C-alpha positions in Angstrom: 29.6 -35.2 71.3 30.2 -31.5 71.9 28.5 -31.1 68.4 25.2 -33.1 69.5 25.2 -31.0 72.8 25.3 -27.6 71.0 22.2 -28.4 68.6 20.6 -30.0 71.7 21.0 -26.4 73.2 19.7 -24.2 70.3 16.7 -27.3 69.9 16.2 -26.1 73.5 16.5 -22.6 72.9 13.9 -22.3 70.1 11.9 -24.3 72.1 11.9 -21.9 75.0 11.7 -19.0 71.8 8.4 -20.7 70.3 6.8 -21.1 74.4 7.2 -17.4 75.4 5.7 -16.0 71.8 2.8 -17.6 73.0 3.0 -17.7 76.9 0.0 -16.0 77.6 -2.0 -17.9 75.2 -3.4 -21.2 77.1 -5.8 -23.5 77.1 -8.1 -22.8 79.9 -7.0 -18.7 80.4 -10.5 -17.9 81.5 -10.7 -20.7 84.3 -10.2 -18.1 87.4 -11.3 -14.9 85.8 -14.5 -16.5 84.2 -14.7 -20.2 84.5 -18.3 -20.6 82.7 -16.7 -18.6 79.4 -16.7 -21.4 77.1 -19.8 -23.5 78.5 -21.3 -20.2 77.8 -20.3 -19.7 74.3 -21.1 -23.3 74.1 -24.3 -23.8 75.3 -25.1 -20.6 72.9 -23.7 -22.3 70.0 -25.7 -25.4 70.2 -29.3 -23.9 71.4 -29.4 -21.5 68.0 -27.1 -23.1 65.3 -29.5 -25.9 65.0 -32.4 -23.3 64.4 -30.4 -21.2 61.9 -27.7 -24.1 60.3 -26.8 -22.1 57.2 -24.9 -19.7 59.7 -22.4 -22.0 60.7 -20.1 -21.8 58.0 -20.0 -17.7 58.2 -19.5 -17.8 61.5 -16.2 -20.4 60.9 -15.5 -18.0 58.2 -15.2 -15.1 60.2 -12.7 -16.6 62.0 -10.3 -17.5 58.5 -11.0 -13.5 57.7 -10.1 -12.0 61.3 -6.8 -13.9 61.2 -5.8 -13.4 57.5 -6.0 -9.6 58.6 -3.7 -8.6 61.4 -3.8 -12.1 62.9 -7.1 -13.3 64.8 -7.6 -9.9 66.8 -11.0 -9.9 66.2 -10.3 -6.5 64.0 -12.8 -7.8 61.8 -15.8 -6.9 63.8 -15.2 -3.6 64.6 -17.5 -0.8 62.7 -15.9 2.0 60.3 -15.6 5.5 62.3 -15.6 8.8 60.8 -13.1 8.2 57.7 -11.7 5.2 58.2 -13.5 1.7 56.4 -13.6 -1.5 58.5 -12.8 -4.6 57.5 -15.9 -5.6 57.4 -16.6 -3.2 54.6 -14.5 -4.3 51.9 -15.4 -6.8 49.4 -14.3 -10.2 50.5 -16.3 -9.4 54.0 -19.4 -8.0 52.6 -21.4 -11.2 52.6 -20.3 -12.4 56.1 -22.9 -13.2 58.6 -23.4 -13.5 62.6 -21.9 -9.9 63.4 -25.3 -10.0 65.6 -24.3 -13.6 66.7 -21.3 -12.4 68.1 -22.8 -9.8 69.7 -25.3 -11.9 71.7 -22.6 -14.3 72.7 -20.2 -11.0 74.4 -23.4 -9.7 75.6 -24.3 -13.1 77.9 -20.6 -12.9 79.0 -20.3 -9.3 80.0 -23.1 -9.9 82.1 -21.5 -12.8 84.0 -17.5 -11.2 83.7 -17.8 -7.5 82.8 -14.3 -6.8 80.7 -12.9 -9.8 80.9 -13.2 -12.3 77.9 -12.0 -10.7 74.5 -14.0 -10.3 71.2 -10.9 -12.5 69.7 -10.8 -15.3 71.3 -15.3 -15.4 71.3 -14.7 -15.8 67.5 -12.6 -18.9 68.0 -14.7 -20.8 70.3 -17.9 -19.9 68.4 -16.6 -21.1 65.5 -15.3 -23.9 66.8 -18.5 -24.9 68.5 -20.1 -24.3 65.2 -18.3 -26.5 63.5 -19.1 -29.4 66.1 -22.9 -28.7 66.0 -22.8 -29.5 62.2 -21.2 -32.7 62.7 -17.5 -31.7 62.4 -14.4 -32.5 64.6 -13.9 -30.3 68.2 -10.4 -29.2 68.9 -8.6 -27.4 72.0 -8.8 -23.6 71.9 -6.3 -21.8 73.6 -7.4 -18.5 74.6 -5.9 -15.0 76.1 -6.1 -13.3 72.6 -6.9 -9.5 72.8 -8.7 -7.3 70.5 -6.9 -5.1 68.5 -8.1 -1.4 67.7 -7.3 -1.2 64.0 -9.3 -2.7 61.2 -8.7 -1.5 57.6 -11.0 -1.9 54.2 -7.8 -2.1 52.4 -6.1 -4.5 54.7 -8.9 -7.1 54.1 -9.0 -6.5 50.4 -4.8 -6.7 50.1 -4.8 -10.2 52.9 -8.0 -12.3 52.6 -7.6 -15.3 50.1 -10.0 -14.6 47.3 -12.1 -17.5 45.7 -10.7 -16.2 41.9 -7.3 -16.8 42.9 -4.7 -19.2 41.4 -2.9 -22.3 43.3 0.4 -19.4 43.0 -1.5 -16.7 44.9 -3.5 -18.8 47.2 -0.3 -20.8 48.4 1.5 -17.4 48.9 -1.0 -15.9 51.0 -1.4 -19.2 53.1 2.6 -18.9 53.5 1.9 -15.1 54.6 0.2 -16.3 57.6 2.7 -19.5 58.2 0.5 -21.9 56.8 1.4 -24.5 54.1 0.1 -26.2 51.4 -1.5 -29.3 53.4 -3.3 -26.7 55.6 -4.7 -25.1 52.5 -6.2 -28.7 51.4 -7.2 -29.3 54.8 -8.7 -25.8 55.4 -10.7 -25.5 52.3 -12.5 -28.8 53.5 -14.2 -25.8 55.6 -16.5 -25.5 52.2 -18.1 -28.6 52.9 -20.5 -26.3 54.8 -20.0 -23.0 52.9 -22.0 -20.8 50.7 -21.2 -18.5 47.7 -22.6 -16.1 45.5 -22.8 -16.3 41.6 -20.7 -12.9 41.5 -17.4 -15.0 42.3 -18.5 -17.7 39.4 -20.0 -16.5 36.4 -17.1 -15.5 34.9 -16.1 -19.5 34.6 -19.4 -19.6 33.5 -19.4 -16.6 30.7 -16.6 -15.2 30.2 -13.4 -17.2 31.1 -10.8 -15.8 29.5 -12.4 -12.4 28.6 -14.0 -14.1 25.2 -16.9 -15.2 26.0 -16.2 -18.5 27.0 -16.6 -21.3 29.5 -13.8 -22.3 32.2 -12.2 -25.9 30.8 -11.5 -26.9 33.9 -15.1 -27.5 35.3 -17.0 -30.9 35.1 -19.4 -29.8 32.1 -22.3 -31.2 33.2 -21.7 -29.1 36.3 -21.7 -25.8 34.7 -24.8 -26.4 32.5 -26.6 -27.1 35.4 -24.9 -23.6 37.2 -26.0 -21.7 34.3 -29.7 -23.0 34.2 -30.7 -23.0 37.6 -28.6 -21.0 38.8 -26.2 -18.4 37.8 -28.7 -17.5 34.6 -26.9 -14.6 33.6 -23.6 -13.3 33.7 -24.7 -10.5 35.7 -26.0 -11.9 38.5 -24.6 -11.1 42.1 -26.9 -12.2 44.1 -28.2 -16.4 43.7 -26.7 -18.2 46.4 -25.3 -21.8 45.3 -24.5 -24.6 48.0 -20.7 -25.4 48.3 -21.0 -28.9 48.5 -24.5 -29.4 46.7 -26.5 -32.2 48.6 -23.9 -32.0 52.0 -24.0 -28.5 52.2 -25.3 -28.7 56.2 -23.2 -31.7 57.8 -19.2 -31.3 57.5 -17.9 -34.0 56.6 -15.3 -34.4 53.5 -17.6 -34.5 50.8 -16.7 -31.7 49.0 -13.3 -33.8 48.4 -15.6 -35.9 46.6 -17.2 -33.3 44.5 -13.6 -31.4 43.8 -12.2 -34.8 42.2 -15.3 -34.7 39.8 -14.0 -31.1 38.7 -16.7 -29.9 40.4 -15.0 -27.5 42.7 -17.6 -23.6 42.9 -14.4 -21.2 43.0 -11.1 -21.0 41.0 -9.7 -20.6 44.4 -11.3 -25.1 44.8 -10.6 -26.2 41.4 -6.8 -25.0 41.7 -5.8 -27.2 44.4 -6.3 -30.3 41.3 -3.4 -28.3 39.3 -0.6 -29.0 42.5 0.9 -32.5 43.0 1.4 -31.9 46.4 -2.0 -30.6 46.9 -3.3 -33.2 44.7 -1.8 -35.7 46.6 -3.3 -34.1 49.7 -6.9 -34.3 48.3 -6.6 -38.1 47.4 -5.4 -39.0 50.8 -8.2 -37.5 52.8 -10.4 -39.3 50.1 -9.0 -42.4 50.8 -8.2 -42.3 54.4 -11.2 -42.4 57.1 -13.4 -39.1 58.0 -11.1 -39.4 61.3 -8.2 -38.4 59.9 -9.7 -36.0 57.6 -11.2 -34.7 61.2 -7.8 -34.7 63.0 -5.8 -32.6 60.4 -8.6 -29.8 60.0 -8.4 -29.5 63.8 -4.4 -29.1 63.7 -4.8 -26.7 61.0 -7.3 -25.0 62.8 -5.4 -24.8 66.1 -2.7 -23.4 63.9 -4.9 -21.0 62.3 -5.9 -19.5 65.3 -2.6 -18.7 66.9 -1.7 -16.6 63.7 -0.3 -12.6 64.9 -2.1 -13.2 67.9 -2.0 -10.2 70.6 -1.4 -10.7 74.1 -0.5 -9.3 77.5 -1.2 -5.7 77.2 -1.1 -5.3 73.4 -4.5 -4.3 72.6 -7.9 -4.1 74.6 -10.4 -6.3 75.9 -13.2 -4.8 74.1 -16.6 -4.3 76.0 -18.5 -3.8 72.8 -17.1 -6.3 69.5 -18.3 -3.4 67.1 -16.0 -0.3 68.5 -12.8 0.3 70.2 -13.5 0.8 74.0 -13.2 5.2 74.9 
């Protein structure tokens, strides 16, 4: 009985520590200070994303890229200053879009509640609402994040998962942010509304091992189609590719259907088939109802958006998302 009691007390202590670590990140954080904050964000997204549906994916991707560098602190939004090159200047972020979208949302919130809602929270709310507008799941976003004041292109390059990563480096990148293999597989489903660029796939098409060969793990028909109609030369750095052809504007699980046909666009996508545990999660998603995938995606997003957040007196609430307060 004594041993059981001790274990229970340890469990309670750990639970208390976990609760304390996110004590100031909670659902409804702005209920008193800016009660219309979430509805303002939601209405703006609902109004504008249907007119620019391809913007949903970059806004969701922005959430990933923000959280993987210094946690979810809005540092991806900062501009370079002086001799400092910011995150948005790093190669992984040079194809990001939607910074002006975030700025417009911030302007609306500043007009309503000056100096209250952080840019980091705006990213999290916009990402969730953009997924919903494209037909995907919703999740409750705990708020109260504060904005970071440091943004480094080197840190972005070193921490953001790359489309050229194999399974080992990809899982390590996720593990560094306390995300596991299941999170990796589930969150890769965001590629259902994603687009890519030829520069990240031409090596698979033209020079996979440095000998002018092709990636044997890619479906030959898909590979030939990409070479003939999309990435027509090894030096194409600009052509845009749908990551989920035929369904890239709708948030569904069709990405996994393509994946098991060996039609994952990037090495990082194809790598999910190289590990038995990851593959079991892929098949589980494919064989289960869409609602299950939605539930799992929401759970993994909720986990990711709480990575290394700044709360309390850490950081600041930026007046303008692209620069720190003077």
